[in-house]
PATOR-714857 format. One record per residue (C-alpha): x, y, z; residue in three letters. Coordinates in steps of 0.05 Angstrom, whole numbers, plus 32768, in hexadecimal, padded with zeros to 4 digits. Example, Ala and Ser with C-alpha at 12.3 -4.5 7.8 and 13.67 -1.06 7.14 Angstrom:
PATOR-714857
SITE,80F6,7FA6,809C,ala
SITE,8111,7FEB,808F,ser
END
This chain:
PATOR-714857
SITE,7AC3,7E28,8391,met
SITE,7A81,7E28,8378,ala
SITE,7A8D,7E40,8335,asn
SITE,7AC7,7E13,8327,asp
SITE,7AA5,7DEF,82EE,ile
SITE,7A93,7E2C,82CE,lys
SITE,7AD8,7E46,82D1,val
SITE,7AF2,7E07,82B1,tyr
SITE,7AC0,7E0A,827D,gln
SITE,7AD0,7E52,8269,val
SITE,7B1E,7E42,826D,leu
SITE,7B15,7E02,823E,ala
SITE,7AEE,7E28,820E,arg
SITE,7B21,7E64,820B,glu
SITE,7B58,7E2F,8204,ala
SITE,7B39,7E07,81CF,ala
SITE,7B2A,7E4A,81A5,ala
SITE,7B70,7E61,81A8,ile
SITE,7B87,7E1B,819A,phe
SITE,7B5F,7E1D,8158,glu
SITE,7B7C,7E62,8145,glu
SITE,7BBF,7E47,814B,asn
SITE,7BB4,7E04,8123,ala
SITE,7BA6,7E15,80DD,pro
SITE,7BB3,7DD1,80C2,phe
SITE,7B8C,7DA7,80F6,cys
SITE,7B52,7DDE,80ED,ser
SITE,7B57,7DDB,80A3,gly
SITE,7B4F,7D8C,8095,ile
SITE,7B0F,7D63,8096,asn
SITE,7AFC,7D5C,80E1,arg
SITE,7AB3,7D41,80D2,ala
SITE,7AC8,7CF9,80E9,arg
SITE,7AD0,7D13,8131,glu
SITE,7A88,7D13,813B,glu
SITE,7A8B,7CCA,814B,asp
SITE,7AC2,7CD5,8182,phe
SITE,7A95,7D0B,81A1,glu
SITE,7A5A,7CDA,81A3,arg
SITE,7A7F,7C9D,81B8,lys
SITE,7AC3,7CB1,81DA,tyr
SITE,7AA7,7C93,821C,asp
SITE,7AAC,7C50,81F9,lys
SITE,7AF5,7C5B,81E2,tyr
SITE,7B34,7C52,820C,lys
SITE,7B7C,7C6B,81FA,val
SITE,7B94,7C36,81CB,gly
SITE,7B51,7C27,81A6,ser
SITE,7B52,7C23,8160,thr
SITE,7B17,7C41,813A,val
SITE,7B11,7C31,80ED,asn
SITE,7B01,7C69,80B9,ile
SITE,7AE7,7C45,807A,thr
SITE,7AF6,7C64,8033,ile
SITE,7AC7,7C5A,7FFB,pro
SITE,7AE8,7C2D,7FC4,pro
SITE,7AF9,7C47,7F81,thr
SITE,7AC7,7C20,7F50,ala
SITE,7ADB,7BFC,7F0E,arg
SITE,7AB4,7C1B,7ED4,val
SITE,7A9F,7BEC,7E9A,tyr
SITE,7A91,7BF4,7E53,lys
SITE,7A57,7BDE,7E27,gly
SITE,7A10,7BC9,7E38,ala
SITE,7A26,7B84,7E53,thr
SITE,7A26,7B87,7E9B,phe
SITE,7A6C,7B86,7EB7,ala
SITE,7A84,7B78,7E71,glu
SITE,7A6F,7B31,7E77,gly
SITE,7A91,7B23,7EB6,gly
SITE,7A7C,7B28,7F02,ser
SITE,7A7E,7B67,7F27,ala
SITE,7AB6,7B75,7F54,glu
SITE,7AA9,7B73,7FA0,asp
SITE,7AA0,7BB3,7FC1,thr
SITE,7AEB,7BC0,7FE6,gln
SITE,7AEA,7BF7,8014,glu
SITE,7B2A,7C10,8030,arg
SITE,7B31,7C14,807E,val
SITE,7B5D,7C4A,809D,val
SITE,7B66,7C38,80E7,pro
SITE,7B6C,7C73,8115,val
SITE,7B8D,7C61,815D,thr
SITE,7B99,7C8C,819B,phe
SITE,7BD6,7C7F,81C4,ala
SITE,7BED,7CA2,81FF,asp
SITE,7C35,7CA1,81EE,ala
SITE,7C2E,7CC7,81AA,thr
SITE,7BEC,7CE8,81A4,asp
SITE,7BE6,7D0C,81EB,arg
SITE,7BFA,7D53,81F0,phe
SITE,7BF4,7D80,822C,his
SITE,7C0B,7DC3,824A,thr
SITE,7C05,7DDB,8292,thr
SITE,7BE2,7E12,82AE,leu
SITE,7BD8,7E3A,82F5,ala
SITE,7B8C,7E31,82F4,phe
SITE,7B8B,7E54,8339,ser
SITE,7BA3,7E98,8318,thr
SITE,7B6A,7E92,82E3,phe
SITE,7B37,7E82,8318,glu
SITE,7B4D,7EC3,8340,lys
SITE,7B3F,7EF2,8303,val
SITE,7B02,7ECC,82EA,phe
SITE,7AD2,7EFE,82FC,asn
SITE,7AF8,7F37,82E5,asn
SITE,7AF0,7F42,829E,pro
SITE,7B2E,7F6D,8294,asp
SITE,7B5D,7F3F,82BD,ala
SITE,7B3F,7F04,829B,lys
SITE,7B4C,7F20,8257,ala
SITE,7B97,7F30,826E,glu
SITE,7B9F,7EEA,8287,tyr
SITE,7B89,7ECC,8249,ile
SITE,7BB7,7EF9,8219,glu
SITE,7BF5,7EF1,8245,arg
SITE,7BEC,7EAB,8262,ile
SITE,7BBC,7E7F,823C,leu
SITE,7BCB,7E99,81F6,lys
SITE,7C19,7E85,81F6,pro
SITE,7C0A,7E45,821C,lys
SITE,7BD8,7E31,81E6,met
SITE,7C00,7E49,81AB,ala
SITE,7C3B,7E1C,81C7,ser
SITE,7C0B,7DE0,81CA,leu
SITE,7BEA,7DEF,818A,ala
SITE,7C2F,7DF4,8168,ser
SITE,7C44,7DB2,8185,ala
SITE,7C02,7D90,816D,val
SITE,7C07,7DAC,8128,glu
SITE,7C50,7D9A,811E,ala
SITE,7C42,7D50,812F,glu
SITE,7C02,7D4D,8106,met
SITE,7C20,7D6C,80C8,ile
SITE,7C5E,7D3A,80CF,lys
SITE,7C2D,7D00,80D0,arg
SITE,7C0B,7D1B,8092,ala
SITE,7C49,7D22,806D,val
SITE,7C63,7CDD,8083,gln
SITE,7C20,7CBB,806C,ala
SITE,7C26,7CDF,8023,thr
SITE,7C43,7CB7,7FEC,ala
SITE,7C3F,7CEE,7FB2,asn
SITE,7C7F,7D11,7FAC,his
SITE,7C9B,7D4E,7F7F,val
SITE,7CDA,7D73,7F88,gly
SITE,7D21,7D65,7F89,thr
SITE,7D40,7D55,7FCE,pro
SITE,7D73,7D8A,7FE2,gly
SITE,7D5A,7DBB,7FB0,thr
SITE,7D36,7DFD,7FC5,ala
SITE,7CEE,7E02,7FA5,val
SITE,7CEC,7E41,7F82,thr
SITE,7CC7,7E34,7F40,ala
SITE,7C7B,7E30,7F3C,met
SITE,7C86,7DF5,7F0F,leu
SITE,7C96,7DC6,7F4A,thr
SITE,7C54,7DDF,7F68,ile
SITE,7C32,7DD2,7F29,ala
SITE,7C4E,7D8B,7F2B,gln
SITE,7C30,7D81,7F6E,ala
SITE,7BEB,7D96,7F56,arg
SITE,7BF3,7D69,7F1F,ala
SITE,7BFE,7D30,7F4D,lys
SITE,7BBE,7D42,7F71,leu
SITE,7B99,7D41,7F33,ser
SITE,7BB4,7CFF,7F1F,arg
SITE,7B96,7CE1,7F5F,gly
SITE,7B54,7D03,7F4C,leu
SITE,7B59,7D36,7F89,thr
SITE,7B21,7D63,7F8B,pro
SITE,7B2F,7DAB,7F6B,leu
SITE,7B16,7DD0,7FA9,thr
SITE,7B2F,7DD1,7FED,gln
SITE,7B78,7DCF,7FDF,arg
SITE,7BAD,7DEB,8008,ser
SITE,7BFC,7DEB,800C,ala
SITE,7C25,7DF2,8048,leu
SITE,7C6A,7E0D,8034,ile
SITE,7CA8,7E1B,805A,thr
SITE,7CC4,7E60,806A,asp
SITE,7CFC,7E50,8033,asp
SITE,7CCC,7E39,7FFA,thr
SITE,7CA1,7E76,800D,asn
SITE,7CDD,7EA6,8000,val
SITE,7CEE,7E82,7FC0,gly
SITE,7CAE,7E7D,7FA1,leu
SITE,7C93,7EC5,7FB4,val
SITE,7CD3,7EE2,7F9D,asp
SITE,7CCB,7EBC,7F57,ala
SITE,7C80,7EC6,7F53,asn
SITE,7C73,7F0C,7F70,lys
SITE,7C37,7F17,7F44,gly
SITE,7C15,7ED1,7F53,ile
SITE,7C0F,7EE2,7F9C,phe
SITE,7BF6,7F26,7F9A,asn
SITE,7BB0,7F1C,7FBB,pro
SITE,7B6E,7F39,7F9E,ser
SITE,7B3E,7F5A,7FCB,ala
SITE,7B16,7F1A,7FD1,glu
SITE,7B53,7EF2,7FE4,ile
SITE,7B6D,7F22,8016,ser
SITE,7B2C,7F1A,803A,lys
SITE,7B3D,7ED1,8048,glu
SITE,7B83,7EE4,8062,phe
SITE,7B98,7EC3,80A4,thr
SITE,7BDC,7EBF,80C5,glu
SITE,7C0A,7E9E,8097,gly
SITE,7BDE,7E9F,805E,tyr
SITE,7C07,7EB1,8020,ile
SITE,7BDA,7EB0,7FE7,gly
SITE,7BB7,7E81,7FAE,tyr
SITE,7BD4,7E5D,7F79,gly
SITE,7BD6,7E1C,7F4E,gln
SITE,7B95,7E0B,7F6C,gly
SITE,7BA7,7E10,7FB6,ala
SITE,7BAD,7E40,7FF1,lys
SITE,7BF5,7E49,8004,phe
SITE,7C06,7E52,804F,tyr
SITE,7C4A,7E5C,806B,glu
SITE,7C59,7E24,80A5,cys
SITE,7C94,7E21,80D0,val
SITE,7C7F,7DDE,80E5,asn
SITE,7C8F,7DB8,80A7,met
SITE,7CB9,7D7B,80B1,pro
SITE,7CFC,7D5D,8099,ser
SITE,7CF2,7D14,8081,ile
SITE,7D24,7CEA,8058,gly
SITE,7D38,7CA3,804F,pro
SITE,7D5F,7C75,807A,gly
SITE,7DA6,7C63,8075,asn
SITE,7DA0,7C31,8039,asp
SITE,7D8B,7C4A,7FF1,val
SITE,7DB4,7C24,7FC3,thr
SITE,7DAF,7BE1,7FA9,gly
SITE,7D6B,7BD3,7FBF,leu
SITE,7D3E,7BA6,7F94,val
SITE,7CFA,7B7E,7F98,val
SITE,7D04,7B3A,7FB8,ser
SITE,7CD1,7B0C,7F98,gly
SITE,7CA2,7B19,7F60,ala
SITE,7C56,7B26,7F5C,ser
SITE,7C56,7B46,7FA1,gln
SITE,7C16,7B69,7FB6,thr
SITE,7BF9,7B8D,7FF7,gly
SITE,7C14,7BBC,8027,ser
SITE,7C55,7B97,8034,asn
SITE,7C92,7B93,8004,leu
SITE,7CCB,7B62,800A,leu
SITE,7D0E,7B80,7FF3,ile
SITE,7D53,7B68,7FED,gly
SITE,7D96,7B87,7FE3,gly
SITE,7D96,7BA3,8028,val
SITE,7DCD,7BA0,805C,ala
SITE,7DC2,7B88,80A1,asn
SITE,7DA9,7BC0,80CF,gly
SITE,7D92,7BEB,8093,ser
SITE,7D5F,7C1E,80A4,thr
SITE,7D21,7C36,8082,phe
SITE,7CFC,7C6D,809F,leu
SITE,7CAF,7C7C,80A9,lys
SITE,7C9D,7CAD,806D,gly
SITE,7CD7,7C9C,8040,gln
SITE,7CC2,7C9A,7FF5,val
SITE,7CDC,7C6B,7FC0,phe
SITE,7CC9,7C51,7F78,thr
SITE,7CCA,7C0C,7F5A,ile
SITE,7CDF,7C03,7F16,ala
SITE,7CAA,7BEF,7EE3,gly
SITE,7C70,7BFE,7F16,val
SITE,7C4E,7C3A,7EFD,phe
SITE,7C11,7C62,7F1A,ala
SITE,7BCF,7C5B,7EFF,val
SITE,7B8E,7C82,7EF8,his
SITE,7B62,7C70,7F33,pro
SITE,7B22,7C69,7F0B,leu
SITE,7B3C,7C45,7ECA,thr
SITE,7B76,7C22,7EE9,gly
SITE,7BA0,7C33,7EAC,leu
SITE,7BE8,7C48,7EB3,pro
SITE,7BF3,7C92,7EB0,tyr
SITE,7C38,7C81,7E8A,gly
SITE,7C77,7C5D,7E80,ser
SITE,7CAC,7C96,7E8D,ala
SITE,7CD2,7C99,7ED2,ala
SITE,7CA4,7CD0,7EE6,gly
SITE,7C69,7CA5,7EE2,asp
SITE,7C80,7C6E,7F15,leu
SITE,7C53,7C62,7F50,gln
SITE,7C6F,7C83,7F95,gln
SITE,7C70,7C5C,7FD0,phe
SITE,7C81,7C71,8019,ile
SITE,7C98,7C42,8053,val
SITE,7C67,7C44,808B,thr
SITE,7C88,7C34,80C5,ala
SITE,7CD6,7C32,80DC,asp
SITE,7CF7,7BF6,80C6,thr
SITE,7D3A,7BD7,80D3,thr
SITE,7D55,7B9A,80B1,ser
SITE,7D70,7B5B,80CD,ala
SITE,7D90,7B3D,808F,gly
SITE,7D99,7B49,8047,thr
SITE,7D4C,7B4F,803F,thr
SITE,7D14,7B74,8061,val
SITE,7CC6,7B7C,8062,thr
SITE,7CB7,7BC2,8059,leu
SITE,7C70,7BDD,8069,pro
SITE,7C59,7C07,8032,ile
SITE,7C1F,7C36,8017,tyr
SITE,7BFF,7C38,7FE8,pro
SITE,7BF1,7BEA,7FE8,ala
SITE,7C05,7BCA,7FAA,ile
SITE,7BC8,7BB8,7F84,thr
SITE,7BD0,7BA6,7F3D,pro
SITE,7B8A,7B95,7F28,ala
SITE,7B46,7BB9,7F31,met
SITE,7B22,7BCC,7F5C,pro
SITE,7B4C,7C02,7F7E,asn
SITE,7B85,7BF5,7F52,arg
SITE,7BC6,7C1D,7F66,thr
SITE,7C00,7C01,7F37,val
SITE,7C05,7BEB,7EEE,ser
SITE,7C23,7BAB,7F04,ala
SITE,7C43,7B84,7F40,ser
SITE,7C8E,7B90,7F43,pro
SITE,7CBA,7B5F,7F21,ala
SITE,7CEC,7B37,7F49,asp
SITE,7D2F,7B5E,7F52,thr
SITE,7D09,7BA0,7F38,ala
SITE,7D34,7BDC,7F50,val
SITE,7D1B,7C06,7F89,ile
SITE,7D2E,7C4E,7F87,thr
SITE,7D28,7C79,7FCA,pro
SITE,7D1C,7CC3,7FC6,val
SITE,7D5A,7CE6,7FE4,gly
SITE,7D9F,7CD7,8000,ala
SITE,7DAA,7CA3,8034,ala
SITE,7D9A,7CC0,8082,ser
SITE,7D8D,7D02,8063,thr
SITE,7D4D,7D31,8078,thr
SITE,7D2D,7D5B,8047,tyr
SITE,7CFA,7D91,8059,lys
SITE,7CB6,7D85,8041,gln
SITE,7C7C,7DB1,8029,asn
SITE,7C37,7D91,801F,leu
SITE,7BFE,7D9D,7FED,met
SITE,7BBF,7D7D,7FFB,tyr
SITE,7B72,7D77,7FFD,asn
SITE,7B4F,7D85,803D,lys
SITE,7B37,7D3A,803D,asp
SITE,7B79,7D1B,8035,ala
SITE,7B80,7D19,807B,tyr
SITE,7B5B,7D1E,80BD,thr
SITE,7B70,7D2B,8103,val
SITE,7B44,7D10,8136,ala
SITE,7B45,7D2E,817E,met
SITE,7B24,7D00,81B1,met
SITE,7B04,7D22,81F4,pro
SITE,7B25,7D0D,8233,leu
SITE,7AFB,7CFE,8271,pro
SITE,7B08,7D24,82B6,ile
SITE,7B2D,7CEF,82E1,ile
SITE,7B0F,7CDB,8322,ala
SITE,7B22,7D0B,835E,ser
SITE,7B33,7D3F,832F,cys
SITE,7B0E,7D7D,8314,ile
SITE,7B08,7D9A,82D4,gly
SITE,7AE3,7D9E,828D,tyr
SITE,7AE9,7D7E,824B,thr
SITE,7AD6,7DAE,820F,tyr
SITE,7AC4,7D93,81C8,ser
SITE,7AAE,7DBC,818D,ala
SITE,7ABA,7DBD,8149,lys
SITE,7AE7,7D81,814B,gly
SITE,7B13,7DA1,8182,phe
SITE,7B15,7D7C,81C4,ser
SITE,7B3A,7D93,8205,met
SITE,7B3C,7D81,824A,arg
SITE,7B4F,7DB3,827F,val
SITE,7B5A,7D8A,82C4,met
SITE,7B78,7D9D,830B,thr
SITE,7B92,7D68,833B,phe
SITE,7BB1,7D70,837D,gly
SITE,7BE9,7D4E,83A6,asp
SITE,7BCF,7D50,83EC,gly
SITE,7C17,7D35,8409,lys
SITE,7C38,7D71,83E6,ala
SITE,7C00,7D9F,83F1,asp
SITE,7C01,7DB4,83A8,val
SITE,7BD1,7DB6,836B,glu
SITE,7BDE,7DB1,8321,ser
SITE,7BB3,7DC3,82E3,thr
SITE,7BC0,7DA5,82A3,arg
SITE,7BA2,7DB0,8256,ile
SITE,7B9D,7D70,8231,asp
SITE,7B94,7D5E,81E9,ile
SITE,7B90,7D1D,81D0,leu
SITE,7B98,7D19,8181,ala
SITE,7BAD,7CEC,8148,thr
SITE,7BAC,7CF0,80FD,leu
SITE,7B96,7CC3,80C7,ala
SITE,7BA1,7CCB,8080,ala
SITE,7B60,7CAB,805C,pro
SITE,7B71,7CCC,801A,arg
SITE,7BBE,7CD3,801B,ala
SITE,7BBD,7CCE,7FD1,glu
SITE,7B9B,7D15,7FD2,trp
SITE,7BDF,7D34,7FF2,gly
SITE,7C20,7D3A,7FD3,val
SITE,7C67,7D4F,7FEF,arg
SITE,7C92,7D83,7FD0,val
SITE,7CDA,7D70,7FE8,thr
SITE,7D0D,7DAA,7FEA,gln
END
């Protein structure tokens, strides 16, 4: 039909708008970097890695003498890679395009189709993408408060999360908190007065919006993941002194011990530091730097090398710890072995970025790729001449990076 492309354009725009409405997490974090993908996506292929550079934390010197008599440090930017992979980053749903095409020129029938058919399809797609992106954000976040296995009912726990963000110099504005339905029940019941919205706040209400407290907007979210440690949480120690960087050799493990992506742990004697001054926040147990395992890892002996975040950097610039861990320093994972715990998440919008790369229309297919406000969606129809059938799919290619993961904090329940 002559108007096929126009029909696809309208359908893709409608689908993207519905997706955005049903994806508050993806909509609410920083999407500005996606301008590069929209300009250059024809040069990228699935599997390509695009690097996001993060400005360094500069060292501040005292006195009139340049660099306090020493040499100024080299500028060291952090690089966060964003990689797209078909197996993990492609999401799609199916649609009967011919039905939409038939009702396209009838406003009432088109509106009914969008309401009855397209909205449920896109809501399901948005929910699946949201759940995956939130899980990745939580797995990338090392900051942690709360007691595993204990419901969050006290605003004190939320205040502790806020304090963690402040320690990382997280901006005071544009903070949000995604909480589970259980946490919502506990907090609202215990703090009824806090979440009574004023006239101004009520204007900002969206689906799932609860209220404003501890410097953040609270949203109830059914997509919060459950995460916990692997099967080995006792007897773990550092194997070798003076280790630095994004890998940590540990001992005291059993052959076949598992360590899961996103599990949190601390190291005895390794404390968190102020991002600018590099001075330790304290020497109590609560001041220990928290780390996460960044990839599922299984040991093949009594030692294993864990990929970790943040990197162990005991000197300025970009210092992350008070000192390198000592040999045999005790490692303490958060939670019981092989047990998962529901997670809540408080964060600044710049802590994470979800990148959606536009997908081209494949040769011999017909369709349209819509890109706007960081959302990219492809509607494409293809046929099987042998079977005399045609199929339509709506595709999203999306991934998440955590360029400022220190601006997020998990609240475990």
